[in-house]
Steps between C-alpha positions, in 0.01 A plus 500: 500500500634839405445763768434841353256670734442515876180300437711218354710488817188502717336218305812285525541572874143387562498186284856362490597194702871481409687624806799612292282726287323632809834580662610699194171692508575612857764732354258691279423861602123465542356476853177345368711215358672452838156477660383248238810292571425518873150369426613224262510171695788374282742777604790346691608613846832644375309724260256602774793588725654711224169682453497596869761767422320643196393861545269726305256699715362463849169353383656256250774398741251426779274301267798298380612421855148383591485275193842356579400421859183326378671297225455123543872438429625771736750318715669627814760696301228680305304579814813630672576720197146641515534554875830683448350718225207592723736573792703733276182683398398540864848624594472759221172625647270331249192312608472205261153356482405133477835354600403333824761232458550286807846362440678382811841619616803425287 
């Protein structure tokens, strides 16, 4: 598939099941694609962990973190990365919504 438009990236992020392709998509510049990857049940934990550092805007970042925390393949490393991202937001004075992640101590 040739990717020419943001819609092409979004469609692939939603429908693809090849973890290698999904991992490559995580490097695209579109926050809506990151969110689609975070909602795709085939996205691997290493890709989810990489997405935890993606930044665009407060609203998009918070939505992405929530999706990552809810992902069925989010392992302990993903949840810790989300916890750390939320802690950094709180330390910076932000009030991230929807990230009530109950990850135990490290």
